Phi, psi and omega in degrees: 000120185283136168062180178264138181300333180283343177079174179293137185237025177151174178092189181221133175242129177244121178249119183272007178222215179270159176232156183276207182283154173064032173297128178077019177298125181066020179305131182252321178207176176094184184221135175242120180249125183234116181284340181255215181258166178233160179274198182292156175063031176297131180073016181293141178055028181293136181257326177191177179103187183222136172235126178245131183230120179277335182263205180282157175243149178280195181283162174061038178301130177069022181304125179059027178291132180264308178217183178105177184227134170249118177259121186234143176268338181244144178295124180270169169266109183259151177285168181293350181271013172247133181259134176285122182254007177094185183263136185220152165253114186255125186294336183281340183299314177301326178292321178299311182290329174298325180290347180259003186298336182281349184281148172273076188203161173294339178292337181296336182242012186288334183297336180295330183246350184255076183241343179232138185226156166263126185253135175235134179256142178166188357283118183293346174287345173253221180273349172073022180262002176279166178217147173243121180248118184249127179303136178252000000 
């Protein structure tokens, strides 16, 4: 049986390659950074926190997501329960990436190119307070 039913409740996880299915399932707080791709159900049943993925995402991204943020470098296939909120320049993104500057990772320099996003709100089948931010 994988993981704790209560999910991750803080901290930072850095994956320098690919990750499998259900990354961030029940995530409550904290940050998961993935330099590669992820499998199906990334961010499923997410309650809060942040997941950043530089590679491709599998199917059912953000399934039953309540709150939290998914930062993506590639356009995902989203379900109909996510609403397109348009293109935005968000002031908090440079601060997020500045906080990662100490890492031995591609995320340490990501803020230079990740300044404008396409925002999607969802999962509207849940409370709809989650967001998917896709680099433009």
